[in-house]
N, CA, C and O of each residue as an XYZ file, in Angstrom:
248
protein
N       0.842     -1.185      0.000
C       0.000      0.000      0.000
C       0.884      1.244      0.000
O       1.978      1.258      0.564
N       0.384      2.261     -0.636
C       1.129      3.519     -0.664
C       0.825      4.336      0.589
O      -0.123      4.053      1.321
N       1.639      5.339      0.812
C       1.410      6.239      1.937
C       0.057      6.915      1.845
O      -0.627      7.088      2.853
N      -0.329      7.299      0.636
C      -1.613      7.981      0.462
C      -2.781      7.048      0.771
O      -3.789      7.485      1.325
N      -2.657      5.769      0.419
C      -3.705      4.799      0.741
C      -3.798      4.595      2.251
O      -4.891      4.519      2.812
N      -2.645      4.509      2.895
C      -2.642      4.362      4.348
C      -3.211      5.608      5.021
O      -3.885      5.514      6.047
N      -2.939      6.763      4.443
C      -3.477      8.005      4.996
C      -5.007      7.982      4.985
O      -5.642      8.430      5.940
N      -5.591      7.466      3.914
C      -7.049      7.373      3.835
C      -7.605      6.481      4.938
O      -8.618      6.808      5.556
N      -6.950      5.371      5.180
C      -7.387      4.456      6.239
C      -7.300      5.141      7.597
O      -8.211      5.040      8.419
N      -6.199      5.833      7.817
C      -5.992      6.528      9.087
C      -7.076      7.581      9.290
O      -7.624      7.712     10.385
N      -7.379      8.314      8.255
C      -8.412      9.344      8.358
C      -9.788      8.733      8.596
O     -10.573      9.259      9.385
N     -10.083      7.634      7.924
C     -11.375      6.969      8.105
C     -11.543      6.465      9.537
O     -12.645      6.481     10.084
N     -10.451      6.023     10.129
C     -10.486      5.506     11.493
C     -10.460      6.627     12.541
O     -10.751      6.393     13.714
N     -10.115      7.827     12.115
C     -10.049      8.941     13.056
C      -8.850      8.871     13.992
O      -8.887      9.399     15.103
N      -7.797      8.220     13.538
C      -6.583      8.072     14.334
C      -5.675      9.269     14.057
O      -5.523      9.679     12.906
N      -5.084      9.818     15.086
C      -4.201     10.964     14.857
C      -2.826     10.498     14.389
O      -2.325      9.451     14.798
N      -2.243     11.301     13.531
C      -0.894     10.993     13.052
C       0.113     11.100     14.187
O       1.120     10.393     14.187
N      -0.141     11.966     15.147
C       0.765     12.071     16.304
C       0.779     10.769     17.091
O       1.836     10.299     17.513
N      -0.398     10.191     17.285
C      -0.488      8.921     18.011
C       0.288      7.841     17.254
O       1.087      7.114     17.845
N       0.050      7.740     15.955
C       0.718      6.723     15.152
C       2.223      6.927     15.159
O       2.978      5.968     15.324
N       2.663      8.155     14.982
C       4.109      8.407     14.945
C       4.764      7.987     16.257
O       5.875      7.457     16.258
N       4.081      8.221     17.363
C       4.620      7.810     18.672
C       4.680      6.288     18.774
O       5.668      5.731     19.252
N       3.626      5.624     18.325
C       3.548      4.166     18.431
C       4.578      3.442     17.569
O       5.058      2.372     17.941
N       4.917      4.017     16.429
C       5.879      3.333     15.547
C       7.273      3.958     15.624
O       8.156      3.621     14.835
N       7.464      4.865     16.575
C       8.770      5.498     16.812
C       9.314      6.201     15.568
O      10.451      5.986     15.150
N       8.464      7.044     14.999
C       8.827      7.827     13.818
C       8.362      9.255     14.074
O       7.289      9.457     14.641
N       9.131     10.226     13.676
C       8.727     11.604     13.923
C       7.435     11.922     13.169
O       7.158     11.358     12.110
N       6.665     12.825     13.731
C       5.414     13.245     13.099
C       5.693     13.778     11.696
O       4.961     13.465     10.757
N       6.736     14.572     11.550
C       7.078     15.173     10.256
C       7.395     14.102      9.212
O       6.948     14.196      8.069
N       8.162     13.087      9.602
C       8.506     12.007      8.668
C       7.269     11.210      8.276
O       7.096     10.871      7.105
N       6.411     10.910      9.244
C       5.182     10.180      8.951
C       4.302     10.986      8.008
O       3.780     10.448      7.031
N       4.136     12.256      8.292
C       3.294     13.116      7.467
C       3.836     13.205      6.040
O       3.066     13.152      5.081
N       5.135     13.337      5.896
C       5.750     13.391      4.558
C       5.514     12.099      3.793
O       5.247     12.119      2.591
N       5.616     10.970      4.498
C       5.366      9.677      3.856
C       3.906      9.556      3.428
O       3.622      9.146      2.303
N       2.987      9.907      4.309
C       1.562      9.773      4.011
C       1.116     10.703      2.883
O       0.103     10.450      2.230
N       1.865     11.772      2.656
C       1.543     12.700      1.578
C       2.330     12.406      0.302
O       2.242     13.156     -0.669
N       3.100     11.313      0.303
C       3.805     10.880     -0.894
C       5.087     11.622     -1.205
O       5.571     11.578     -2.336
N       5.646     12.309     -0.209
C       6.855     13.102     -0.454
C       8.152     12.363     -0.152
O       9.220     12.770     -0.609
N       8.067     11.285      0.610
C       9.273     10.561      1.004
C       8.921      9.103      1.262
O       7.757      8.713      1.161
N       9.909      8.311      1.591
C       9.717      6.895      1.914
C      10.097      6.670      3.363
O      10.826      7.464      3.957
N       9.597      5.583      3.927
C      10.014      5.187      5.265
C      10.654      3.812      5.166
O      10.486      3.108      4.170
N      11.381      3.439      6.195
C      12.050      2.140      6.184
C      11.016      1.014      6.197
O       9.869      1.204      6.600
N      11.448     -0.147      5.750
C      10.553     -1.300      5.747
C      10.071     -1.624      7.155
O       8.908     -1.974      7.358
N      10.973     -1.503      8.126
C      10.574     -1.841      9.497
C       9.496     -0.888     10.009
O       8.576     -1.318     10.704
N       9.596      0.396      9.676
C       8.564      1.362     10.088
C       7.259      1.098      9.341
O       6.176      1.223      9.913
N       7.361      0.736      8.075
C       6.175      0.405      7.282
C       5.455     -0.794      7.893
O       4.234     -0.774      8.049
N       6.210     -1.837      8.239
C       5.603     -3.020      8.835
C       4.977     -2.704     10.192
O       3.920     -3.238     10.529
N       5.625     -1.842     10.968
C       5.058     -1.453     12.265
C       3.763     -0.676     12.072
O       2.806     -0.859     12.824
N       3.732      0.185     11.071
C       2.527      0.957     10.779
C       1.388      0.028     10.366
O       0.268      0.165     10.857
N       1.665     -0.906      9.476
C       0.635     -1.855      9.024
C       0.155     -2.726     10.190
O      -1.043     -2.974     10.323
N       1.067     -3.182     11.020
C       0.699     -4.013     12.167
C      -0.195     -3.224     13.125
O      -1.165     -3.763     13.658
N       0.126     -1.968     13.341
C      -0.689     -1.124     14.214
C      -2.098     -0.966     13.654
O      -3.076     -1.069     14.395
N      -2.203     -0.721     12.375
C      -3.523     -0.573     11.751
C      -4.299     -1.884     11.783
O      -5.521     -1.875     11.927
N      -3.605     -3.008     11.649
C      -4.276     -4.303     11.737
C      -4.816     -4.541     13.142
O      -5.898     -5.105     13.301
N      -4.076     -4.121     14.157
C      -4.538     -4.246     15.536
C      -5.808     -3.432     15.758
O      -6.619     -3.761     16.624
N      -5.976     -2.384     14.985
C      -7.148     -1.521     15.104
C      -8.289     -2.000     14.209
O      -9.300     -1.314     14.059
N      -8.119     -3.180     13.619
C      -9.205     -3.785     12.859
C      -9.184     -3.521     11.367
O     -10.134     -3.877     10.671
N      -8.136     -2.911     10.860
C      -8.054     -2.660      9.423
C      -7.408     -3.844      8.725
O      -6.491     -4.468      9.258
N      -7.888     -4.142      7.543
C      -7.331     -5.200      6.718
C      -6.267     -4.584      5.816
O      -6.560     -4.123      4.713
N      -5.044     -4.585      6.295
C      -3.935     -3.952      5.577
C      -2.998     -5.049      5.091
O      -2.582     -5.916      5.861
N      -2.675     -4.999      3.815
C      -1.743     -5.977      3.244
C      -0.319     -5.578      3.570
O       0.077     -4.430      3.371
N       0.444     -6.527      4.068
C       1.856     -6.261      4.361
C       2.692     -6.491      3.142
O       3.910     -6.319      3.188
């Protein structure tokens, strides 16, 4: 999934980007840049983000 697709899921769930950035140990600025398609994040951060969304009931492909 792309950052923009994940951003849509996050918005639909009403989860704050600050909360997510804290949970996956990534700065808010880096997360926001990734979700807006401006940069990439490491695979480990991507997997942590997907795992977090799955814990919240989202069907996210790893």
